[in-house]
N, C-alpha and C positions, 0 to 999 in steps of 0.2 A: 285720666289716672294710670294708662298703660292697661295692657294684659292682666288678668288675672290667673292664666292656667297656664304659663311657662314652664317649659318643661326643665327636668334636672339633667337629663340625657339626653343626645342625640349622635346619630352617625355624623351627620354632615351639618357644620353650623355656616350660613348663608349671609354674610355681613352685608348688607344694603341692599333695597326695594326699589330697584330701576330695572329696566328691563332684560338688562342681564343676569340680576339674579335670581328674577321670575322666569327667563327661560331656562337658567340651569335646572332649580328646582322642579319644571315641568319634564324636563327632561330625566331627571332622576326619576319622575313619575315613569316616565314611559319604560324603564329599567326595572320598574318593581320597587324601587328604593325612596320613594317621597314620603313614604309613612314613617323614617326614621330622618327624616331632612327638616331645617326649619330656615327661612328667612327671618333676621333680626333687622328690623329697620327703625332707626332712630327717631323718625316723623311720622310721614306716611306713604304709599308707594308713588312713584315717579318727581317726589318733590326735591331731586337734585339737578340734574342737568336732562333726565328723561323727558319730563314736561313741557321745555319750550324746544325741543329739538326743530329741525324744519322738518323731519321725518322722509329723506330721501329712503326711496328702496328701490334698489334697481338690478335686473339681470349684469347692469354693465360694472365689469371690475379691470382696469389694466396688468392686474398683477396675474400671479399663477393661480393657486388654490384657494387665494380667498373667492376667487371665483365660485366655489361650491358653499361657502355662508353667505353669496349673494343670489343665488338662485334657492336655495333652501330657504331663505326670508321670504322672497316672492312668491315661489310654490307653497308655502304653509298659510301664509296671510291670503292668498288667492283663494286656496279652501276652504280655509275659516268662513270668509265673506260669502263666495259665492255657492258654497255647497251647503256649509254648516249654518249659512243665515246670521253668522254675526256682525254686526255695523262695525267695521273699523277705519270707516271713509278711507277707503283704499282707492287711489284713484290710477287707474294707468293708461295715461296717455302716450307713452313711447318717451323717449329721449333722443336728442341731436346734441353730438359734440361736434361744434362747428371748427372747420380747417380752413385756416387764411392765409398759411403760406406754404414753402416745399416742404419746408424740415416736420411740419404739422402733419403733412401728408404722408411724409413717411413713418411717422408716427401711428397712423393712422393705418397705413398699410402693416407694419409691423403686428401692433394690435389685432387687427383682422385675420391675419394670418395666424396668430396665438388662438381666436375665439372660434377659429375653422378648425382647429386640433379639437378643442375642449368640444364641440359640438358634434365633428366627428368620432370621439374615440371616448367620448366622457359626458355623454350625452346631457352638452352643453347647452346655452339660447343660441340662436341666431342674431347674427349683427351683418348691418351692410352697409356699404360707401355707396351714398349717393348722391347724386348732383345739386346744387343751387338750386336749380328749378324744384326739383321732388323735395327738397327741404322747404320753399316755400309753399309748395303744396299741403306738407302737414302742419305748418305754422304761417297761416296768410299774412301775418301783422308782421312779421320781421323784414329786414329790407336786407338783402344777401348781395348788397355792394363789399365786393371784396372777401365774400365768401368763396372758396373753391369747391366746396366737400362737405359732405359732412357725416358722422358715423351715425345710422340709424338704428337703435336696440326696441323693437316691439315688448311690449310689456312693462316697462321702465313707468317708475311713478312716484307718488307720495302717500303718505299714510300719518293716521293720528298717533301719536306716539303714547299717548297715556292707553288709548284703546287696546292696543296691541299688549301691553303690559298687564293690564288689567284681565286681558285673556290669557296669558300665560299665567296670571296670578291666578283666577278661577277654575281653570285646568289643572292645574299643580294641586290644588286643593281637592278637586274631584279625584284625585289619584292617589291621596292621603297625605298631600303635605300640608307643613303649618306656617302661616306667616304671622309673625308678631310684629304690629307697628307701635310706635313708640317706645321700644326697646333700643335704647342704645347702647352699642358693643363701648366700654370704655375701657377693657383691658385683654389684655391675651395672653397668657402663659403657659408656656409649652412645658410636659411633664415629661418625666426621665423614660416614660413607657413610649412615647411619641405625640400622646393625645392632649389635647388643651382644655384650659378652663377658661371660659369665656365670659367676662364681669360685664354684666349688665347695669344698667339705669336707666331707672322708669320716671316718669315724670313727678312723680310722689317723693323723691327724694329718696326711694328705697332702692338696695341692691338686689342683684339675683345672679347665681352663680351657675352656667350649664355647661358640663364637661360635655365633650365633642371628640370623636375621632380624627374629623379632619375638617378643618376649617377654609372658606373658600374667602378672597378678599373680593367683593365686588362692589366697593363702596364708592365709587366714581368719583366725585370733586374730594372725597374724605379719604382717598386711598392710601395716600402717603402718611395720613394719619393712623390708619389701622394699622400699617406696616410697621409703622415706628412702637406700637404697641407689642406686634410682635417679635419684634428684634429683626425685621424683614425690609432690604434693602427694596425700595418702591420708587424707580425713578421716573415720576410725570411730575406733571406741574398745572395747574389751572390756568387759563388762557382764558381770552374772551373772544366769541363767536358772533360776528352780528347779521341781525339780517332787517330787511324793509318791507314792510306791506302797504301797497298804495291802494289808496281809495278805489270805489268801484269804475271800470274802463268801459264806457258802452262797448265798444267792438267786441272786447272777452266775452261782455254780458250777450251779445249777440251771437258769436259763435258757440256759446254753450246751447240757447236757445237752439238753435239750427241744427248740433250734429248732437247733442244730449253727452256731448264728453268733454273731459278739459282740453285744453289746446296740450303739446309735448311740452316735457320738461326740457330746457337747454342750456347746454355746459359755454358758455363763450369762455374758451380757455386764454385768448389773448386778452381779454377783459377782465380775467380772471373772478367770475362769478358765474352762480347758476341764478335762473331763472325759471319759476313755475307759477300756473296761476293758483290764487289764495285766495276764494269766493271769487267774485266775481272781480277781482281786482290782480295782483300781481304781488308777488315775493321773488324779491332779491338779496340772493347771498353772496355777497361779495367775500374774497381773502386779501385782506391788506397786505402790502410789502413787508418784507421781515423788516423793517425799517419803521412801518407807520403799525403794524399792528401790536397788542398790548397784552401783557399780561395781566393776572389777577394781580391787586394790589400790593405792596412791598411786604406791609407789616401782615400781609396774609402768613407770607415765606413758602408760597407755592401751593396749601393746600386751604381748603374754606374752612371758614371758622365754626364750629359745630352747633350754634346758635341759630346759623343761618339755614335756611327752608324755601324754595321757590324762589332763589334769587335772581332779582336782576342788577344789572349796571346800568345807569346812565347811558343813554344809545349818545354814539358821537359822529354825526353824521360826514364832520368834515373829513374823517378818515376813510372816508366812503368815494369820496369825489370821482376818484378816476374810474372806477368801476362802476358809478352811477351815469357817469359823462358815456359810457360805452355801451352801456345797457338802451340809454335812451338815444343812441344814434342805431341799436339793432331794430328797436322795438319803439317807433317816434311816437305814440299812445302815450306812451309812460311821461311824455313832456306835459301831454293837457290833464292831468291828474294831479293831486295832492298825494301829500304821504301821511298815511294813517298810523304806521308803528313805526320806530325804529326800536328794535327788537335785539338789546345787547345781553346775550348771556354766559354763564361762566361753564366752560367744559373742560375737559383734561384730558392733555396728549401727552405721551412719552417724548422721545425727543424726533425721533423719524414717525410720529404719526400713526405707528401699527399694532398698537395696544399690547397689553401686557397679559400674556395667556399661557397658564400654564403651572406646573408646581414650582417651589421655591429650591434653590441650591442651598441656602442657606438653614431651613428648617423643615424639619418631616413632616408630612400630613397637610402641609400650608401652601396652598393654591391660590394664583393670583387670576382674577377674571375683570379686568379693569383699566382704566386708561384708554377706553374705547372711542377713539375718536370716529367713528361710526358707527356709534351703537345700535342704532333703529334697523340698519341695513342688515347688520351683524348679527344681531342678537339670536336668530334661530339658529343658524348655522353654528355659532361661539357656544352656544348652550350644549348643542349634541357633539361637537369636537371635543369638549371640556369633560363631559360627561363620560364619554368613550374612553380617552383619555384613562380614567380615573378609575374605569371598572377594569379595562384591558391591561393597563400597564405600558400602553404605547399609544402614542397619536392615531387615528385612522389613516391621516397621509400628512405630508411634509408642511411644515408652517413653521420654520425658524424663524422668522421676520417676524414673527407675534411671540416668539417665547420670550420670556422676562430673563432666562440664562445666557440672553445678547447683550447684556449688561450688566458691567463689574462695578464694584467700587468707585472705579475709576470717573463714574457717572455721576458728580458729585448735583448736590441740587444747584448752584452755581451753575454747571456745565449743563443740565440738560435744558433751565431758563434761556440759556444764551441760544444752544444748542436749537430748540421749539421753533425758536423763530424762522427761522430757518426751511425748515420743515414747512410748515405755517404759509410762511411767503410763498416756498417754492412750489404749491400742492397743485398749481396749474402751470408750471412752465413745463416745456418740452422736455419730456426725458428721454436723453439719450444715451445710448449702450455704454460710454466711457465715460460716464457724468461724472463731474468730482464736485463737491460739494466742500468747501473749505471753511466753515464759520465751526468758531470755537477749536481751533487746531492749531498747533497739535495741544494734545495732552500730555501736561506735564505734572505727575503727583506721585506719590509715594507706589499704588501700583501699578503705575505708567511712567517707570524712570527711564526717561529715552531721548530727552535735552542733548548728551551729546553725539549721538549717535546720528541724530535728526540733524544736528547743524554739520555733521561730517556730509552726511551724506546731500543734505543742501548748495554744498561748496562744492560739490561736484555735478550740480545739475539734476538731481534728483528733482522725477514729478510724480508728488507722494500723493498715494490714495488712503484709507484708511481701513481699518479692519479691527472692530471691537477694543479702540481705545488707541491701537497703535496705529504710527506714522508707517504704512510700505512703499519703497519705492518701484514704481510702474515702469516708468523708462526712463533715461538719461539725455537731456538737452545739451547743448554744447557749451552752454552758458550757464551760469547759477544764477537764474531767474527761475520766480514760480509762477508758472503759467494759470494754475490755478482752474479752470472750467472753460479757457479759453478753446480749447481744441477738441472740445465736445462736438461728436457726430454722430450719425449713424450709418455713414459709408465709412470705408477703411481709412481709418484716421492716417493722416499725412507723415506722422511721424513714425508710421509702422514699416513703409518701403526705405527709410533712408536709416532712423536713429536706432529702431529696434532689431533690424536688419544689420547694422554695424556690430550690434551688441553680439548678435548670434554669432558672427564671421569671427570676432573675436574670439570667441568662445575656443571653437574649435581650429581653429589657427595658434591661438597662445593659449591664451586665460582669461576667465574674468571671475571677479568679486560680486557677490549679493549678499546684502544683510535681508533676513526675513523674520519676522516675528513669528511665534509659535507657543501653543500651550505647552508648559513643560509640568511633570509631576514624578515625585521621587513615592516609588510604592516599596516597603519593607515589609519585614516579620517574618513568622515561620510559617505563615498560612499564606504567604504573597502568591509564590508560586501556584499552588490550589488554585486561590481566589481568583487569579488573574487568567489561570489555562477554562476556569469557567467560565470566564466573561468574553473569549474571543474563540472565533472558529477555527485558527490554526494553533501547530505548535508552536510553543514557547520556545526562542532559541535559547543556545546552549552557552553556558558563561563564557565571556570572552568574545559573542556573535551578538548580530541585530537581526531583528525579524518585524515584518510587517503582520499587523493583527485587525482584526475588523469586531467592534460589538455589534451583534445580532440582536435581534429583538426576538420576543416569543413567536411571532408569524412569519420568522425568517426573513424580516425586513432591515438593512444596512441602518446602525445608527451612527456609526462612525468609525473611523481610522485611524489608528494608532502606531506609532513605531515602538519598539522595545530596545532597549541597550541592557544587556543582560549584566551586571555589574559583579555579580556573585549570584549563590542558589537562591536568598532570599532578598534581594534588594534589586532592583527595577527602575531603570533613566527610562520613563516615556514621556514623548512626545507627540503632540495633536496639532490640531490645526487651530486658530489664536481664536476664530471665531466662533469655536466650538469649545472654549477652555471650560466655563461653568455648566455646559451644557452636558460633557464628557465627565467631568467631578460630578454633578449629580449622578448620573447613571451609575457610576462607581459607587457613592455612596449609598444608594436605592437597593444595590445587590448585595452588599455586604452583610455577613449573617454575623449577629450579634456575639458570638462567641469564636468567630476569626479572630487570630492574631495578624492582623494585619492595620500599618499605619498607611495610610495614602496622605502626602504632603503635597499641596499646590507650590511649585516654586516658579511660576509663571515669571512672575514682577522679578525674580531674581537672576533667570538664565536668557541667553542671548544664543543665536547661531548666526554662523557666517559659511557660505557656499561659495568654493573656490572651486573651478570649474577647468576645466582644457587640458593639453596634453602636458604643458609646462606647469601644471596646478604644484605638484610633490616639490618639482625645485623651487619655487616661490615661498613656500611653505618653509622648505628647508632652512631657507637664509634668517628666518625671525625664530628659529628654534633656541631655545637656552642651551642646550646638549644636541648633540647629533643623536637623530634616531633613522633608522633605514627607512625610507615613505616607499618603497619600489613596490609596484604593485603586483610584483612575482612573493614579494614576505608579508605586504601587509595586502591581505586579500580582500574582496567584495566580501559585503555584510559583516566585518571585523570592525572592532574598536579599537583603538591604542590612547593613552594617555600621554600627551605631550606639556611640555613647557614652551611656551609660546609668548615672547616680549615680557618676561615676567608673570606670564598668566597661567595657571591650571587649565587645560582643553582635554575634552574627549572628542577625540576625531574619531568619523565613522565614516568607513569607506561604500558609499551608499549614493546614488545620485537620483534625484527625482526627475531630471531633465536627461537619463540616459547617457552623459557625460563623465568622462575620468576626471574624476576630483573627490575631495572629501567634504563632508560636512565638518565645521571647528563649533563645538559646542562649549561655550565658557559662560564665567560670572558676567553679570550684563554691566556692571560697572567695569568691564575690559573690554568691552566688546568694540568700543571706537578706538581705543588704542590698538586692537590688533587689527582693525580696518584703517588704520592708516600706516601702521608699520608695514604691511604686506602691499599695500602701494608703494611706498619709500622701497621694498626690495627690491621692485621692479615695476619702472615706470609705464613699463608699457600694459600692466595689467587693468585689463577694461572695468568697467562697472555694467551689470547688468539686472533689471527687473522684474519683475512681473508679466511684463508684456512677451521680454523673450522667453521668460519660463513657457509661458502659453503656447508660444510658436512651437517650441520645442518638445512638448509634451505631446500636442496632438501632430506632430511628424512622428513621433514614436508610438501612436495609440495610447498614449498612458491617459485613462480616466481621472479627473478631479471631483475627489469628495467635497459633497456640497454643491455640485452642478451636475456631471454626470452619472453620481451616485448619491442617491438620498433615502430619506425613508421612503420614499413612494416605490424603492426598486427592491427586489428581490436580493443574495448575493449572488444567485445562477445566471439571473438573466444580467445582470451588471458585470458580468464576465470574469467574476471573483475565483472560477474553479480551482486555481492552484492555490489560493491561501484558506480556502475550506476542507478542513481535515476529518469527514466524518467518520473515519475511523478512530479518532483519537482518544474514545471515550464522550462523556454528556457536555454538552455546553447549551447556554442559552439558545436556543433557536435551532440547537440541532433536529428536533424531532419536525417540524416547520421543515428547515431543507430538504429533509428525505422525503416529506410530500411531495414537494414542490418538484424534486428531481425524479420520482417515478412517474407524477401525471407528466411530465413536460414542460417545457415552455410554449408560451404564446407569443413572446415578445422578448427581442436581444438588442445589447448595446452593439451597435455596431460602428466601424470607420467608413467613412465617403471622403471620396473627392466631389467637389461642385464646381461645376463646368461654368466658371465666371467671364472667361475670355477676360475682355480688355477691361469690363466692368469693376472697379473699387468698392466691391460689397464682398460681406461673407456672411456665413451665417455664426447667429449670436447665440440661442437656445430659444426653444419653444417656440422653431416654427414647424408648418404643418408641411411634412411630407408624404408625398401622394403617387399613388400607382398612377405610370402615363398612360396606360390603356385607358382607365375609368376615373380618371382624377378623384378618387376618392382617397381618403387622408389615413394611411397605412401606416403612420409613424409621425416621430417630432423630434428635432434637432434637441440635443443639450448643451453643446456647447460649440465653438468656431471661431476660426481665425486664418488667416494668411500663414501659411509656413515659408518664414523666410529663406531658407537654404532650400526647400525643395523648389520652390516657386509655384505652388499650389495651395488653392484655398479649400480646406481641411475642416470638415465637421465628426462630430459624434453624436450619436443617436439612435434611439429606440424605434426599430420596427418591426412591424405583425407581421407574422404568417414565413417559419424556416425556410421557405423556398424564395424568401429574400434576403436571405442573411447570404448567400452565397456570392463571392468574390465574382464581379463583373457585371451583377444585377442592374440594373438601369433603373431610377429613380427621377421623381423631380421633387424640388423643394421651392416654396414659397417666399424670395425674399425681398421686401420692401416693394411689393406690387408687381414683381414678378418671378416668373417661377422658369428656374435654373435647371438643367440636368445635372442630376446625382450619378454617380457610380458606386455601390459597394468594394471594398476593398478588402482582398484575403489577407493580405499583410501591410505592414507601418510602412509609409513612403520611405521612410528614413531609418534603418538599423543604429541599435545604442552602438557606442564606439565602440566595445569589445568586440563587438560582432564585426566592426568596420576593420578591427584591427586583425581578427581571425582570417575574414576574407581577402585582406591585402598581404598577410603573410602566404596567403595559400595559393594566393596567385602568382607571387614571387617567385615562390616554390616551383611552381611550376612553368614558371618564365626562364628560371635556372637549368631545370631539366629540359628544357627544348634547347635551350643555347649549348648546353653540355653534348647534347644528343647532335 
């Protein structure tokens, strides 16, 4: 019949009673907020994807801050079972990731270095690289032929998903939370004040409306359907995930009896499966290749039909045969027993497999906590993370890779269903530093009108990457040939010393042209200046000028970095990073007061940018002007802008350069960018192309940190070295009080530039490698980015180092790179000066020489 005590009002309506919804209600309870929150579940708890999950719960995660979610899950579940006496069937036999070739070994060394920094600086778990013999001792049943090493993580294991969910639920109820089963959400209506009306349908056919101040979509397999009710884009799709359970294996049973615990969980990455004990048998969980895996039936249109609960698909063992054969080769005892179950369950993934967790940019007070590809392992950490964000107005740490704002309208249903095949099929592939995933690209749609410029770039040999739906030129090959992922490597790519170096040399000797996608906004209105002044820590530029500004969170962390072109007193043309388009738009909308006369227009799909840099830049641009304009650097000075007519298009030319070389940014209408690109090349056949790799080389040589890598929400503005952009004396702005406190207390860590002494080794820092004290080998910092500087011939890294005594130029440190320690030296100045400084130095030297000659 459904519940009879449904509320008429709640603060927080949680849609869906899987592990995520239950964890969020529990975490609201820990904040004293559960009594005003409720879960509305269409059937019963765990009846979607939770109940049939394989239940792997591990300390191990190969990424960055997702490690926090993994640790929280293991520690919480361990406490509940071992200290509170709650039976969760939580087995912690440890886990091994088998390494079977040299690239896997490099990947393992990088993972281990990252793990050591989290262990040393953030109380992370231990991880060890072990020999095949040690692996055999941990798991006596495995055949180690072909295994050269393994990553061992103690404490990893698996758990019963239903028991975990029910425990979250019971603890949430004890804290005052309410759970209403058989209460299906069939409508969501956003009210003018930003609150929501939640329409419920009961099994009896009766309807009930609940008013909620906030809604959280935890609907799992039905997440897209709930998003449709709310008018919120929810780019995820239901796919099939299979695992096989064997009949009892005598050797497994014997091991349990002898040791009193299970065998370790195994990840055979080359075989693309995980393997763990299940009773006295084994569970094998393959990940089929991208062309073998299956989505939900086409008629489902990406989301589970509402009438289905506890649903399973028919098992398809044929799709699993490659992994099954690999598993039997690893554990020969598997061949001696039969198969008990082939379980094929629905699960919901976004296109990259990394969840949708955070607030919507489309509707106020609507949050996503769905598409959890690893929901059981992440449940505890996810719940705390989201509730912290809801309560404090900012997340506790950076996890842009899970933020729903990484997807826009360009991520259509059809695109997600195609791209997710790659994410699933590549799940166990080697994750190279310069990996390039080509499926479902390029995106061509109204939100991403890029066909003309993409074709122009490809014709010139561009090797394209991907950012927020846009194609981005990484480097240029000598032929118009798409190499896709052929050049993937952990070492310095071979093209770096040739193609990228040539691009850099062309820029400083003549000129180079780069197309690069950005986010674009037009912010206007009588209150625009006051609004933006409140948002950023820097002062706004005067009319006719350009300035850089940072959005700061209430705790002083860096939310984003934007460039402001002031067209008039109340008219700003603003650019930001393409991957943060909706992330920044959401922040601006959230900070906008109801009575402010400000219009924020997202014009990203309508605008484009070309960078032209090098000593001949202005000369080349002049050849394409519709009417003459003096572009001399003495007249058109740094951080100024001009309106130009170029090749029949209206252009905003900006005198600034991210790479520190003379040149201009040319901002135009997107439908004109390919034509301007071609006309500039026609005007000067020597004009070179350059891309993101050359950009990285230039910025590191000039010690320019990159937002999103060197500066994130993990860093406050002062430790990130943004002092010259922080104007504490300008008046109040968001985050000012926190930054005043940071300055008063002083810094414990700081972003520094370092040279890595790699000698002849073709290896560079990438980011998140451990930096160590030479005397103690203790971890005292971590890299954030690094590469080979093509013009200086140095391997350069940026990173955060703890202890002010280590920030001094000349300080010697060590860094872990792919299993080897290299010497590091902190630099007190950039290895290469910007072009303007080099010009002044050259002029000064020439003057001194002339004086000496005349004397």
